[in-house]
C-alpha positions, 0 to 999 in steps of 0.5 A, spaced: 481 504 539 480 509 544 475 512 541 469 507 544 472 509 551 472 517 549 465 516 546 462 513 553 466 517 558 463 524 554 456 521 553 456 519 561 459 526 562 452 529 559 448 524 563 445 520 557 444 513 556 446 510 549 438 511 546 439 518 547 446 519 544 443 514 538 437 519 537 441 525 537 446 522 532 441 518 528 443 511 529 441 505 533 442 504 540 446 498 537 450 502 533 452 506 539 454 500 543 458 498 538 462 504 537 463 504 545 465 497 545 470 498 539 466 493 535 465 498 530 468 505 528 463 511 527 463 514 520 465 521 519 458 524 519 457 521 526 464 523 528 463 530 527 456 530 530 459 527 536 464 533 537 459 538 536 454 535 541 460 533 546 463 540 545 470 538 544 474 538 537 474 532 532 481 532 534 480 531 541 475 525 540 479 521 535 486 523 539 490 517 539 486 513 534 489 517 528 496 514 529 493 507 530 489 507 524 496 510 520 500 504 523 494 499 521 494 502 513 501 503 512 502 495 515 497 493 510 500 497 504 507 494 506 505 487 506 501 488 499 507 492 496 512 486 499 507 481 496 506 484 490 513 486 488 516 479 490 511 476 485 514 481 480 521 480 482 520 472 480 516 473 475 522 478 471 527 473 473 523 468 469 522 472 464 529 474 462 530 466 462 525 463 458 524 467 451 530 463 448 528 456 450 521 458 448 523 461 442 528 455 440 523 449 442 516 452 440 517 457 435 511 462 433 507 458 439 513 460 443 513 467 442 506 467 443 506 464 450 512 469 451 508 475 449 502 473 453 507 472 459 510 479 459 503 482 458 501 479 465 508 481 467 507 488 464 500 489 468 504 486 475 508 491 473 503 496 473 500 494 480 507 495 483 508 502 480 501 504 483 503 502 490 509 506 489 505 512 487 500 511 492 506 511 498 510 516 495 516 511 494 521 511 488 528 510 489 531 504 492 532 507 499 525 510 499 523 503 498 527 500 503 525 504 508 518 503 507 518 496 507 522 496 514 516 501 516 521 507 517 520 514 514 526 517 511 528 525 514 526 531 510 533 532 507 534 525 505 527 524 502 529 530 498 536 527 496 532 521 494 527 525 490 532 528 486 535 521 484 528 519 481 529 521 474 535 518 472 534 512 476 529 510 472 533 511 465 539 507 468 534 501 470 531 500 464 538 500 460 540 495 466 534 490 464 535 491 457 542 489 458 541 483 462 536 480 457 541 481 452 546 477 455 542 472 458 539 471 450 547 470 448 549 466 453 542 461 451 543 462 444 551 459 445 548 453 449 543 451 445 546 454 439 
């Protein structure tokens, strides 16, 4: 983080020690020390106050740090999205394969177990959708670019947004068709 160095530079330029800056920003001297040594980050109220005290814009005070914070947030979002979507993908495959054996061998208890399993899977799917909405990604191309940490160009993004409505319908039909095929195959095997 660069902000610690900028706070220290602006404080020194004013001829203030950490105690004076702490008093003017209504925090402790230890807090100022933490900011300057990059152990913590000032809250927005303190940032606004310091930009006024130092006579600089907020942008000048946090320049460089905003891009770094965006990369950190995006990196964490990518990791969480990948983790949740991988679990969902594996759960979806299992969900396609298990209904017939469960029903065939366990009867009503198999149906109950499958309903509980699918409920948990739907909750996980809901979490994936929340992550997709938070990161404004829906289509395969958008998701792929996001998981690689890339941005689509403006024209590509517009084209992908136009695809969103019919892709969801096709995915639902495809998932239903795959489940039906697997169910028929299982019936023929275990029949």
